[in-house]
N, C-alpha and C positions, 0 to 999 in steps of 0.2 A: 508673825508666826511661833510657834511654842515648837521648842527641840524635839521632842517626843515623834510629832508631826514630820519632823525634817529627817531623820533618818528614819522611815520608811518609804521616804522618797528616792534617794542615796543610795548607788551602789556602797555596800560591804568592801571593808580593806582596799577600797575606791583612791585614787591619791588628788581628792577634793584640798581645796587652797585658797583660801579667802585671801585675793591681793587686789588693790588701790595705789594710785598716785595720785599727789601730792603738791599741790603750790596755791600762790595767793594769788589773787586774781584783786584785777584794779578795773573799776566800770565793766565789767563784762571780760575781759582781756588778763590774758596771763600775765604775771606781773614778776613774779618773783616763784623760782624752785631751784632745783637741781641746777639747770645750765647756768645761771647766774651767780649762783653761790660758785661752781667751780670755775666759773669766769673770774669773779670777784677774787677767787684762792688762787686763782695763777695770777695776777693782774699782781697779787700782792707780795707772790715767791720772787718774781721774775721783776717787778720795776715797771715791766710796759704792756700794755695795751696790745703793741704787735707782736712781741713775742709769745704772750697770755694767748693769743689766738691760734699763733703757729700751732702749740702747744697742743690747742683743741682740737687739730685740724678744721679749722673756722676762717675764713676770710676776715680779715680787717676790718671789712665794711660790717658785715653781719654782726662782728661784735662791736664798733660804734654805734649801732646802731640799738644794742643792750643796752648800752650804758649808758647812751644818751634818753634812752625809756626809763631806767631804773631813776636815771639824775631828777628828769622832770615830774617822773611820778611817787616821787618821797618829798618829805616834808625840807631837807636837806639833800645836797647830792653826797652820791657812794661813791663815785671816783673822781680826782680833781687830775685833771690830764696836761700835761707840760710840752708846750709845742719845740720844737725844734732846739738850734741854739748849738755851741758847739759839741757837749755833749751828748746830742741827740735826741732831748725831750727825757717824757718817762710817764709814769702814772703813777697812782699812791690811792689807795683805800683809804676813806672816812671813818671815824670812830663809829658812826651810825652804820655803815655797811659791816662795821667787825660783831656791830649788835646785831644786825638783821642777819648774819649767816648764822651768830650762836644761838640766837631765837627758830631760824628755819633747823637747828639739827638737834633742836632739842623738843621742837613738832615734830617731826620725820623719827625721833625716839617713841615717843608716846603714839605715834599714829604704826609704827611696825611694832609694837605693844601691842596695841588694838586687832591690829590682824592676826595675831599670833593669837591673844584668845578667843575670836570668830574661831578662826581653822581649828583652835583646841575643842570648841561647840561641836562642830560640823560632824567631828572624828568622833565624837563620843557616841556609844552605840545607845 
């Protein structure tokens, strides 16, 4: 649709904004997006899946489900879980998880730039 025809459809000086959400899917299901990124970053900062889940107000069971999904749907695991022991175990993210976080961050920046460009286009008279 041409820009000129859009300007005739939209109200002048109204608060139009192009929005969208972005995630990666695997076989038709959400695989990687803002939620998993936040969980991975919190695992990295706390060293614990349990602590990361608590910081996100998420159940441990849900956090573990996300981690298991990431680990099984990726070529290499994103999270290594260390079970129990005297020091209580812990968790760490892998270099692959860090690469995926960096890719996702870059992709979201490009997407935000796209949304802004499209918003600017519909606001032009």
